C-alpha positions as CSV (number, residue, x, y, z in Angstrom):
1,M,0.0,0.0,0.0
2,K,1.4,3.4,-0.9
3,N,0.8,6.8,0.7
4,L,-0.6,9.7,-1.2
5,K,-0.6,13.4,-0.1
6,F,-3.7,15.4,-0.7
7,T,-4.2,19.1,-0.6
8,I,-7.0,19.9,1.9
9,L,-8.8,23.2,2.4
10,I,-9.9,24.0,6.0
11,Q,-12.4,26.7,7.1
12,K,-14.0,27.4,10.5
13,D,-17.8,27.6,10.5
14,P,-18.5,30.5,12.9
15,E,-22.1,29.4,13.5
16,A,-21.4,25.7,14.4
17,G,-17.9,26.4,15.8
18,L,-16.6,23.4,13.8
19,Y,-13.7,23.1,11.4
20,V,-14.9,22.1,7.9
21,G,-12.6,20.7,5.2
22,Y,-12.5,19.2,1.8
23,V,-10.2,17.9,-0.9
24,P,-10.4,19.9,-4.1
25,G,-11.3,17.6,-7.1
26,M,-12.7,14.8,-4.9
27,A,-16.4,15.5,-4.5
28,G,-17.1,13.0,-1.8
29,A,-14.1,13.9,0.4
30,H,-15.4,16.4,2.9
31,S,-15.9,16.4,6.6
32,Q,-15.8,18.4,9.8
33,G,-14.4,18.2,13.3
34,E,-14.3,20.0,16.6
35,T,-10.5,20.3,16.2
36,I,-8.2,20.4,13.2
37,D,-6.7,17.0,14.3
38,E,-10.2,15.5,14.4
39,L,-11.0,17.0,11.0
40,K,-7.9,15.6,9.5
41,Q,-8.7,12.1,10.8
42,N,-12.2,12.4,9.5
43,L,-10.9,13.5,6.1
44,K,-8.5,10.5,5.9
45,E,-11.5,8.2,6.4
46,A,-13.5,10.1,3.8
47,I,-10.7,10.0,1.3
48,S,-10.2,6.2,1.9
49,L,-14.0,5.6,1.3
50,C,-13.9,7.6,-1.9
51,I,-11.0,5.6,-3.2
52,E,-12.6,2.3,-2.2
53,E,-15.8,3.4,-4.1
54,G,-13.7,4.1,-7.2
55,E,-13.7,7.8,-7.2
56,P,-10.9,9.1,-9.4
57,V,-7.8,10.3,-7.5
58,I,-6.8,13.8,-8.6
59,L,-3.6,15.1,-7.0
60,N,-3.6,18.9,-7.2
61,E,-0.4,20.8,-6.6
62,F,-0.9,23.5,-3.9
63,V,0.0,26.9,-5.2
64,G,-1.1,29.3,-2.4
65,T,-3.9,31.4,-1.2
66,D,-4.9,34.9,-2.0
67,E,-7.6,37.5,-1.2
68,L,-9.9,39.0,-3.8
69,E,-11.8,42.3,-3.1
70,V,-15.3,42.5,-4.5
71,A,-17.6,45.5,-4.3
72,V,-21.0,44.6,-2.9
């Protein structure tokens, strides 16, 4: 069995107080947790399930983050 590294995006839901994360390019790989460590463990399980169910593995290269200002 080989190990793969996935880029994950993490946000904090201010209403629920939970960390929410997902894997870009893998529709079923999303989860939440009360801590970042719990979220990461939950995402590992979600990724494994997606792979077991035959979802394609798309390994994106992390480039960075940026901010975009929009007039509203």
